[in-house]
Each structure stands twice: as C-alpha cells, then as structure tokens.
C-alpha positions as CSV (number, residue, x, y, z in Angstrom):
1,M,196.3,168.6,-22.2
2,L,198.8,170.9,-20.5
3,A,197.9,174.5,-20.9
4,S,201.5,175.8,-20.3
5,A,204.7,176.5,-22.2
6,S,206.7,175.5,-19.2
7,R,209.3,172.9,-19.9
8,A,209.7,172.3,-16.2
9,R,206.0,171.4,-15.8
10,L,206.1,169.2,-18.8
11,G,209.2,167.5,-17.4
12,I,207.5,166.8,-14.1
13,L,204.6,165.1,-15.8
14,R,206.7,163.1,-18.2
15,G,208.9,162.0,-15.3
16,A,205.7,160.9,-13.5
17,G,204.5,158.8,-16.4
18,I,202.3,161.2,-18.3
19,D,202.9,162.5,-21.9
20,P,200.4,165.4,-22.2
21,I,199.5,167.3,-25.3
22,V,200.9,170.8,-24.8
23,Q,198.7,173.6,-25.9
24,V,199.9,177.0,-24.8
25,S,197.1,179.4,-23.7
26,E,196.9,183.0,-25.1
27,V,195.8,184.5,-21.8
28,D,197.0,187.9,-20.8
29,E,197.9,187.2,-17.3
30,D,198.2,190.9,-16.3
31,A,194.7,191.6,-17.6
32,V,193.2,188.7,-15.7
33,A,194.9,189.7,-12.5
34,D,193.9,193.4,-12.9
35,A,190.2,192.4,-13.5
36,L,190.0,190.6,-10.1
37,P,188.2,192.4,-7.3
38,H,190.3,194.5,-5.0
39,G,191.4,192.5,-2.0
40,T,191.5,189.1,-3.8
41,S,193.8,186.8,-1.8
42,P,197.1,185.8,-3.3
43,E,196.0,182.2,-3.3
44,D,192.8,183.1,-5.3
45,V,194.9,185.2,-7.7
46,V,197.1,182.3,-8.8
47,V,194.0,180.0,-9.0
48,A,192.2,182.5,-11.2
49,L,195.2,182.7,-13.5
50,A,195.4,178.9,-13.7
51,R,191.7,178.7,-14.4
52,A,191.9,181.3,-17.1
53,K,194.7,179.4,-18.9
54,A,192.8,176.1,-18.7
55,L,189.5,177.6,-19.9
56,D,191.3,179.2,-22.9
57,V,192.7,175.9,-24.0
58,A,189.5,174.0,-23.3
59,A,187.6,176.5,-25.5
60,A,189.7,175.4,-28.5
61,I,188.9,171.7,-28.1
62,P,186.7,170.7,-31.0
63,E,183.2,169.6,-30.4
64,H,182.6,165.8,-30.7
65,S,186.1,165.3,-29.4
66,A,187.0,162.5,-27.1
67,D,187.1,162.8,-23.3
68,A,189.8,165.3,-22.5
69,V,191.4,166.6,-19.3
70,V,193.0,170.1,-19.4
71,V,195.4,171.2,-16.7
72,G,196.3,174.9,-16.1
73,C,198.9,176.2,-13.6
74,D,200.3,179.5,-12.5
75,S,203.0,180.2,-10.0
76,M,204.0,183.4,-8.1
77,L,206.2,184.2,-5.2
78,L,204.6,185.9,-2.2
79,V,207.1,188.3,-0.6
80,N,206.1,190.7,2.1
81,G,202.5,190.3,1.1
82,Q,203.1,191.1,-2.5
83,L,202.9,188.6,-5.4
84,Q,205.9,188.5,-7.8
85,G,205.8,186.8,-11.2
86,K,208.5,186.7,-13.8
87,P,211.0,189.5,-13.6
88,H,211.7,189.6,-17.3
89,T,214.7,191.9,-17.0
90,P,218.1,191.5,-15.2
91,E,217.6,194.7,-13.2
92,V,214.3,193.4,-11.7
93,A,215.7,190.0,-11.1
94,K,218.7,191.4,-9.2
95,Q,216.6,193.7,-7.0
96,R,214.2,190.8,-6.2
97,W,217.2,188.7,-5.2
98,K,218.6,191.5,-3.0
99,D,215.2,191.6,-1.2
100,Q,214.8,187.8,-0.7
101,A,218.3,186.6,-0.1
102,G,218.7,185.1,3.3
103,R,215.0,185.3,3.9
104,S,211.9,183.1,3.4
105,A,209.0,183.5,1.1
106,E,206.1,181.4,-0.1
107,L,205.8,180.0,-3.6
108,L,202.1,179.8,-4.5
109,T,201.0,177.6,-7.4
110,G,197.4,177.6,-8.6
111,H,196.1,174.5,-10.3
112,C,193.0,174.1,-12.4
113,V,191.7,170.8,-13.9
114,L,188.9,170.8,-16.4
115,R,187.2,167.7,-17.9
116,V,185.8,168.2,-21.3
117,R,183.5,166.0,-23.3
118,D,182.0,166.9,-26.7
119,G,183.3,170.5,-26.3
120,E,181.5,171.0,-23.0
121,I,183.2,171.3,-19.5
122,V,181.5,168.6,-17.5
123,A,183.7,168.9,-14.3
124,D,186.2,171.2,-12.9
125,A,188.4,171.4,-9.8
126,A,190.9,174.0,-8.7
127,E,193.2,174.7,-5.7
128,C,196.4,176.4,-4.6
129,S,199.5,174.8,-3.1
130,G,202.0,176.8,-1.0
131,T,205.6,176.0,-0.3
132,V,207.9,178.0,1.9
133,I,211.3,178.7,0.3
134,H,214.3,179.5,2.5
135,F,216.7,181.4,0.3
136,A,220.5,181.4,0.7
137,K,222.7,184.5,0.4
138,P,224.6,184.3,-2.9
139,T,227.6,186.6,-3.2
140,D,227.4,189.5,-5.6
141,D,229.5,187.7,-8.1
142,E,227.4,184.5,-7.8
143,L,224.2,186.5,-8.3
144,D,225.6,188.4,-11.3
145,A,226.7,185.1,-12.8
146,Y,223.3,183.5,-12.2
147,I,221.3,186.4,-13.7
148,A,223.7,186.4,-16.7
149,T,222.5,182.8,-17.5
150,G,219.0,184.2,-18.2
151,E,217.4,181.4,-16.2
152,P,215.8,183.6,-13.5
153,L,214.3,186.1,-16.0
154,Q,211.4,183.8,-17.1
155,V,210.4,182.1,-13.8
156,A,208.3,183.2,-10.9
157,G,210.3,184.5,-8.0
158,S,213.5,184.8,-10.2
159,F,214.7,181.3,-9.2
160,T,214.4,177.6,-10.0
161,L,214.6,174.6,-7.7
162,D,215.6,172.1,-10.4
163,G,218.1,174.3,-12.2
164,L,221.0,176.6,-11.4
165,G,218.9,178.4,-8.9
166,G,218.8,175.3,-6.7
167,W,222.3,176.2,-5.5
168,F,220.9,179.3,-3.8
169,V,218.0,177.6,-1.9
170,D,218.8,176.4,1.6
171,R,215.7,174.3,2.0
172,I,211.9,174.2,1.4
173,D,208.9,173.4,3.5
174,G,206.4,171.7,1.3
175,D,206.1,170.0,-2.1
176,P,209.1,170.3,-4.3
177,S,207.1,169.4,-7.5
178,S,204.8,172.4,-6.8
179,V,207.8,174.7,-6.6
180,I,209.0,173.4,-10.0
181,G,205.6,174.3,-11.4
182,I,203.0,171.6,-10.9
183,G,202.3,169.8,-7.6
184,L,201.8,166.0,-8.2
185,P,200.0,165.4,-4.8
186,L,197.6,168.2,-5.4
187,L,197.1,167.3,-9.1
188,R,196.2,163.7,-8.2
189,G,193.5,164.9,-5.8
190,L,192.1,167.4,-8.4
191,L,192.0,164.6,-11.0
192,E,190.1,162.4,-8.6
193,D,187.6,165.3,-8.1
194,V,186.8,165.3,-11.9
195,G,186.5,161.5,-12.0
196,V,190.0,160.6,-13.3
197,S,192.5,158.3,-11.7
198,V,196.1,159.4,-12.4
199,T,196.9,155.8,-13.2
200,Q,194.5,156.1,-16.2
201,L,196.9,158.7,-17.6
202,W,200.1,156.9,-17.2
203,R,201.7,156.2,-20.6
204,D,202.1,152.5,-19.9
205,A,198.4,152.2,-19.2
206,A,197.6,152.9,-22.8
207,Q,200.0,150.4,-24.2
C-alpha cells in the first residue's frame, strides 16, 4: 500500500514492476512537524512525516487482513539549513526559485515501511535519503512560464526532476528516484528489513 497521493511516486513504483494499492493519509503534516522537539534534525523531520503517513494508513487496515506492506514518504528541500515543502502559491514558488537558482540544495526524502498482519504492525523500518540538486538559472521569462504551468506549486522545493522542472536542473548527486519521490535503492533495503524481498512484490511474480 502506498500512503501517498503523489502520481510521481506511483509512477516510479509501477515502472519498477509494483502496482500498489493507493491509500492517501489524512495526516496534518504541519501539525506533525510542529509537535517534534525543538532541534529535531531535518532528516528526522522528513522521516517522522513519512512514518506518520504510513501509520495513519496502517491503522485503517482491517483486522484479520492478509499480510500487508505500507510505504509512506515525505520530501522536503533543505536550503540554507531550512526545510521547504510545497510552496502552494506562485508568489512563494517564485521567491524560492530566486533564492535557489544557480545554487545547490539537498532534497531529503523520508521513507517508512510498515508490515502489518491481522491489524498489527509486526515490523517497521525507516530512513532518509539525501540528494544534492544543482539548480540552473532560468531567465525571468522562463521562470514565469514555469510557475504559470502550476507544476511547481504542489511539489517540495518548487521543482520536479521528471517534469518541466527538469529543464532547470543542471545535475544531481545521488539517487534520481528519491528526488522524484521514492528511492528504489533505499526502499529495497527497508523492505528487506521487514522481511520482504522486492521481487515478491513485482506484478509478474503474482501471475
């Protein structure tokens, strides 16, 4: 089960041979982040958000259900020591791009995997992946055109790697799938930690 409404995350999993059940969590991300102790590291913040989403979905799995795996993720861009989530408005997106254009920042993605049997969590694993993004310098006209598409308003860091935003990323240092929203190498390891081989989840394995 994928505890996310992200079409990008779903696309990565489908492209990698997995067709998850999508169940969007009802977690208030701001409330979860605000409740964390002062001084919580950026890496622990995104992991806590990913865990909250996974737990929310896991709690809704009926008792006496079959063996289930729930995956939660959360991504934020770390710029000058500050975490940035979705900008939501064109004004915020434009200011963030003004701050990050021509510079580098780290995209952090928290992952949490829960294994659920008969309504009980029997195993869990969580970790954060980090990838350095080297941003290009779009012109004012390019930036206005990009923001006008609406794409950067609902994604962490106000950019995508696999969409129109990819034109304005010079290079990355790290895992591209993690930047898009869910890191396949990290997820494979977390699945192993809860006793699941990724090959068990491939769609062809069930056919």
